[in-house]
N, C-alpha and C positions, 0 to 999 in steps of 0.2 A: 500248458499245453493242453489243448481238451481233448480227451479221452473222446473220439468217436463209436467207439465200440461198442459206448451206451446211450440206451434209446432214446431221443431228442423229449419225451416228458413221458411220466407214469399215471395214470386215472384208477378212478374207486367209480362202486359202483351203488350209488344211492336206490334205495326201494321202501319204497312208502306200498298201503292200501288203507282201501277208504269200502263201507259197505252199504247199503242202501236196501233196505228192505220196505215192501211194499204191497199193495193189494191194488194188482196193475185190474177191477173189475171200477174200485169206485177212486181211487189215486192214496186210500190212507194212509200216510208213513208212519212206521211203526220202529223205522230207526235209522237216522244219516248218521256215523259218527266214521272213526280209523281205526285201520283194525291195530293189532303188534306183529309186524316179525321174524316168526323164529331163523333167527337168522345164519346160525349152524348148517340147519339141518335144511336152507334156502338157498346158504350161498354151495355146498354137497347136489344138491340138485340145480343149478345152474351149470356146474362142473359132468352135471353125469349126460343133463342134455347138448351140451358145445360138445361135448366130446362120446358123445349119438348111442351112448347110452339107453337101455330099453323102460329104469326107472327115476331117471327125475324127473320125469311130470305132471302137473295137476292134472286130476283125476273123480276124484271124488270129492263133495260138504259133510262133512259132518257134520251134525246138530244135536245138541243134548239141553240138556237142566241143572248143571249145579254149578255154574257159573256167579249165582248169587243166594241168599238167605235177603227173607224177610219179617221182620218182628213183628208181633200180632197187634200193632201199631201205625202196619203199615213204611217201617221204614227202611228202608234196600238196602245192602251192604255188599258191593259189586268187588270178587276177588280177583287178587291184580291175574291179566293174563299168563297163561301155563306154557312160558316161550322158554325156559330155564335151562332144560336137559338131550341129550338126544333124541331118546325116548316119551317128552312130552306128549302129552295126551289133553282133549280134555276130560275137566274135572266126573265130568257122568255122561257118556256118551249114551244118543236115546235113539235115534237116529241119521242113514248119512244117504248119499241122492249122489247115481255116479254120471257128470256131469262134461263127459268127457263126448264128447258127438265125435268122435272116431272113434269111437270104441261100438262091436256091434253089438250087445248086448244093449245098447243104452236104448229104451223102450220108445222115447221121444226125443230127438238131437238135434230138434228148431226149440225147443224151448230147453234145454237144460243143455249148454253147451256153450266153448271157450273163443273166445274170440281177439283177434289180436290185432289193437290196430297205430298206426304210426302215422307220422304227417310228417312227409321228408323237408329236410332240414337243420329239423328237429334232434334230443339229443336226450332222447324219450321215448319207451314202446310200451301206452297201455297191454295188461293185459287183464278182456271184462268176462265176467265169471256168469254166464247164469244161469237162478234155478229156483225154477217153479216149484209150490206145490200146489198141487193140483187138489180140487175139490173130495175126491179119496183119495187121498196118500195123505197120512198114513191110514192103513185099513183100519187099523185097533180106535180109531181116533173120536173124541165125542163129542156129536151132531153138532150144540153147540159152543158159543165159545165163553162160557159163565160155570167155567174149572173152580170149586171151591178151591182147591186147593194145587198153590202152585206147584208143588213137584209132582206134580202131571207126566208123564211122561213124554208127553206133548209143549207141555207149557215151554221154550225152550229160553233162555237166556245166555248160549252159545254158541258159538260155534267157528269152524275152520275148516279150512281148503288143506288135503290129505294128498302124497301119489299115491300110487294103484297098490304101492306098499303099505300104504297104510303109514310114512313118514309124517309127522305131521309142518306145513310150510308156515301155515298164519292161524290166529287165535284171536276171539274179538268176546268182551263176555257188554254184554246189554241191560238192559227192565227187563222181566218177566211175556214172552207174549206167547197165547194160544193156538195150535193152529186144529181148526176144529171142519167137522162136516162144510160149515153151511160160507166158507171165505175160501179165499182161494191167497195163497202168500209166495210174492217173488220179491230173491234176493242178486240183490246188483255188487259181483266184490268186482270190484278193480283193481288191480296189482300192477302200479308204474315204477318202472325200471327206468334209471336214468345214469347215464354215466356224464360221469365227473371228470376234467381233468385240470392236466399241471397239481398233483395232487403231490406229499412228498411220499415217496415211496416204500413200504416198509419191508424190503426186500433189502 
């Protein structure tokens, strides 16, 4: 006899991320790739958000320069994404940007923002995070993109999304890109959340 107290179906959630880094003026594309999800931290963030708590939402884009090693011949070694432990972070955080457009301290919410995109009838929803590094930021950057050292603070090779409390939700490592006074850099970061039904329950 069928147990009518059990739900008719079980479900799961698939989360995928993708970044595009480019110059919005020249349209030169620097990076176009998928990212790594910090599954433990993201599961907690989703639960906090659904439970109407105040510290589960995406708030900051963090950038660093510790994700790669370039040997004297120019060969790049990419470190693995840092998503193994609850307190994981970027290898070497050098700059961060507020991208929560509902935060009153965000100086430019029209260009550093979070959008939710959903098509009715589909089982996925996209979170589109837009972050613009303007000409004048960071304030201590070099004038031109001709840095002699790839260890410079603003030669970025890793980035991630964080909550307002600093919890790392995603991490991606890529080839080094210098932010300098002579160029804009825009980062479009898409997180797709998709529900999957009729999967075996783990409860």
